[in-house]
C-alpha positions in Angstrom: 189.8 121.9 165.9 193.3 123.4 165.8 192.6 124.9 162.4 189.4 126.6 163.6 191.2 127.7 166.8 193.9 129.3 164.6 191.2 131.2 162.8 189.4 132.3 166.0 186.7 129.7 165.3 185.3 131.5 162.2 182.8 129.3 160.5 183.1 126.6 163.2 180.1 124.3 163.4 180.1 122.4 166.6 177.5 119.9 165.5 179.4 119.1 162.3 182.6 118.8 164.3 181.1 116.3 166.8 179.5 114.3 164.0 182.9 113.9 162.3 184.4 113.1 165.6 181.8 110.3 166.2 182.7 108.9 162.7 186.4 108.9 163.6 185.6 107.4 167.0 183.7 104.5 165.3 187.0 103.6 163.6 189.2 104.4 166.6 187.2 103.7 169.8 190.2 104.7 171.9 189.5 108.4 170.9 186.4 108.4 173.0 188.1 109.9 176.1 188.8 113.1 174.2 185.2 114.1 174.2 185.0 113.5 177.9 188.1 115.5 178.4 186.6 118.4 176.3 183.4 118.3 178.3 185.2 118.3 181.6 187.4 121.2 180.6 184.4 123.2 179.3 182.6 122.7 182.6 185.7 123.8 184.5 186.1 126.8 182.3 182.4 127.9 182.7 182.7 127.4 186.5 185.9 129.3 186.6 184.5 132.2 184.5 181.3 132.5 186.7 183.4 132.4 189.9 185.8 135.1 188.5 182.9 137.3 187.4 181.7 137.6 191.0 
């Protein structure tokens, strides 16, 4: 994710990223909270953006 961020997300494939993440999580279940953290941050960002647009 950091690599894609560094390149302004050029060629980023979200489905591929989360599929790889799920494979990693199968090996390291403790990583599961990162997706929840991402989803929460995304919702907060969307809510903040729509509030600021008003």
